[in-house]
C-alpha positions in Angstrom: 68.5 14.5 158.8 71.6 15.7 159.2 71.9 14.3 162.3 70.1 10.6 161.5 72.7 10.7 158.5 76.1 11.0 160.5 74.9 8.5 163.0 74.6 6.4 159.7 77.7 7.1 158.8 79.2 6.6 162.4 77.3 2.7 162.5 78.9 2.0 158.8 82.5 2.9 160.5 82.3 1.2 163.8 80.6 -1.8 161.7 83.7 -2.0 159.2 86.4 -1.4 161.3 84.7 -4.4 163.6 85.2 -6.4 160.3 87.9 -5.4 160.0 89.5 -6.3 163.7 87.5 -10.0 163.1 89.4 -10.6 159.2 93.0 -9.6 161.5 91.9 -11.4 163.5 91.4 -14.6 162.1 94.0 -14.1 159.9 96.8 -14.0 162.7 95.5 -16.4 164.0 95.0 -19.1 161.0 99.1 -18.2 160.2 100.1 -19.3 163.8 98.9 -22.6 164.2 101.8 -24.7 163.2 102.2 -26.6 160.4 101.0 -30.1 159.3 104.4 -30.2 157.2 107.3 -32.0 158.4 109.8 -30.1 160.1 112.1 -27.8 158.9 115.7 -29.5 158.9 119.1 -29.3 157.3 118.4 -31.4 154.6 114.8 -33.3 154.0 112.2 -34.5 156.0 109.9 -37.4 154.6 105.8 -36.4 154.8 105.0 -40.2 154.0 108.4 -42.0 155.6 109.1 -44.9 153.1 109.4 -48.4 154.0 112.5 -50.3 154.0 112.6 -54.2 152.6 114.4 -56.5 153.3 118.5 -57.4 153.7 121.6 -58.7 155.1 124.6 -57.5 156.5 126.9 -58.1 159.4 128.0 -56.0 162.0 131.4 -55.8 163.6 130.9 -58.4 165.9 130.4 -60.3 162.6 125.6 -60.4 163.5 123.2 -60.1 161.1 122.6 -57.0 160.5 119.1 -56.7 159.1 115.8 -55.2 158.8 114.6 -56.1 162.1 117.6 -54.2 163.8 116.2 -51.2 162.8 112.5 -51.7 164.4 111.4 -50.4 167.8 114.1 -47.8 167.6 115.8 -44.4 165.5 118.1 -45.2 163.4 121.0 -42.9 162.4 123.2 -44.4 159.8 125.7 -43.2 157.6 128.0 -44.4 155.2 131.5 -44.5 154.3 135.0 -46.0 155.0 137.6 -46.3 157.8 140.4 -45.2 155.1 138.3 -41.9 154.6 141.0 -39.3 155.3 138.7 -36.8 156.4 134.8 -36.7 155.9 134.0 -39.6 157.8 136.4 -38.5 160.7 134.7 -35.4 160.8 130.7 -36.7 160.3 131.9 -39.3 162.6 132.8 -37.1 165.6 129.7 -35.1 164.4 127.6 -37.9 165.1 129.1 -38.6 168.6 128.5 -35.0 169.9 124.6 -35.7 168.8 124.7 -39.0 170.7 126.1 -37.7 173.8 123.4 -34.0 173.5 120.6 -36.7 172.5 121.4 -38.9 175.3 120.9 -36.0 177.8 118.3 -34.5 176.4 115.8 -37.7 175.4 116.6 -40.6 177.7 113.4 -42.8 177.2 113.9 -42.3 173.3 116.1 -46.2 172.0 118.5 -44.5 169.2 121.3 -45.9 167.5 124.0 -44.9 165.3 125.6 -47.1 162.9 128.4 -46.6 160.1 128.1 -48.9 157.6 131.8 -49.2 155.2 131.0 -50.2 151.3 134.8 -50.8 151.4 134.7 -54.3 152.6 138.0 -55.3 151.1 139.6 -53.6 153.3 137.3 -52.9 155.8 137.2 -56.2 157.9 135.0 -56.6 161.5 137.7 -55.8 163.5 138.6 -52.8 160.9 135.4 -51.8 161.5 134.7 -52.0 165.5 137.8 -50.3 166.2 137.4 -47.6 164.3 133.9 -47.2 165.6 134.8 -47.6 168.8 137.3 -44.7 168.5 134.1 -42.6 167.9 131.7 -43.9 170.6 131.7 -47.8 172.3 128.0 -48.1 171.1 128.4 -46.7 167.7 127.6 -50.5 164.9 130.4 -51.1 162.1 128.7 -52.3 159.7 129.5 -54.0 156.0 128.9 -56.7 153.8 129.3 -58.1 149.8 128.7 -55.6 147.4 125.4 -56.9 146.3 124.0 -57.1 150.1 125.1 -53.2 150.3 123.7 -52.5 147.3 120.1 -53.8 148.3 120.3 -51.2 151.2 121.9 -48.3 149.5 119.3 -48.0 146.7 116.6 -47.9 149.2 117.9 -44.9 150.5 119.4 -43.2 147.4 122.9 -43.6 148.2 125.8 -43.6 145.9 129.4 -44.2 146.0 131.9 -46.2 143.9 134.8 -48.1 144.2 138.2 -47.6 141.8 138.9 -50.0 138.8 142.2 -49.9 140.1 142.5 -50.5 143.8 146.2 -49.5 144.2 147.3 -49.1 147.9 145.4 -45.8 149.6 142.8 -45.6 146.7 139.7 -43.8 147.6 136.2 -43.9 147.4 133.8 -41.5 146.2 130.8 -41.5 148.8 127.9 -39.4 149.7 128.0 -37.4 152.5 124.8 -37.4 154.2 122.7 -38.8 157.2 119.9 -40.6 156.8 117.0 -40.6 160.1 115.3 -44.2 159.9 112.2 -44.3 162.4 110.9 -47.5 164.6 109.5 -48.4 161.6 112.1 -49.2 159.5 111.2 -46.3 157.5 113.6 -44.0 156.0 112.4 -40.3 157.8 115.3 -37.7 156.6 118.2 -37.5 155.0 120.9 -34.9 156.5 122.7 -32.7 154.2 126.6 -31.4 154.8 127.7 -29.4 156.5 127.4 -31.4 160.1 127.1 -30.5 163.0 126.5 -32.0 166.5 124.2 -29.3 167.6 122.6 -29.1 164.6 121.8 -32.7 164.0 120.7 -33.1 167.9 118.1 -30.1 166.8 117.0 -31.6 164.0 116.3 -35.2 165.6 114.5 -33.1 168.1 112.0 -32.4 165.7 111.7 -35.1 163.5 110.8 -37.3 166.5 107.9 -34.6 167.9 107.0 -34.1 164.2 105.8 -38.0 164.0 105.5 -38.2 167.3 102.6 -36.0 166.9 100.9 -37.8 163.7 100.7 -41.1 165.9 
């Protein structure tokens, strides 16, 4: 009897260990599967990118910059102004570095970098063209009348404040965020400061990979 009892106990132990091993195996494999949600980034990647609606601005070549200009390629949008003393130059320099990295790593991915001035009174088309060319010759400078600017800023939640008293040398308060728009002209992600060119490029690669995995 004792031999049969010992065999029964041994069998129960073996079955318990087998069940435990299977449970751990399934648990580890479930946990190691990639998440179906958006990737991490220095900001936020939207699980359901919101498609933008019509707006009309002008680029530094005085050509229309509207919704069709945001289709069929990825776009980085940054809102600021050319007289900005520090934030804008720092961010545009980071974007320029990101562009160089992405041009090497993702040569087949069409990308455009757009600087949108919220200070149209001072930022003429010529001023914008000279300003963006300092950071990268392919960067696009864009601006427009306040109402036209608002038709875009309202959609993406970017705020800025022009002072009432616009004495010489006035400054403009504005959000220091970089927006990523997908080839479907949908607001896909927002990157928050501090901005670093290498990190911007890394975040963008993850956004693109996740976007392509859903197709």
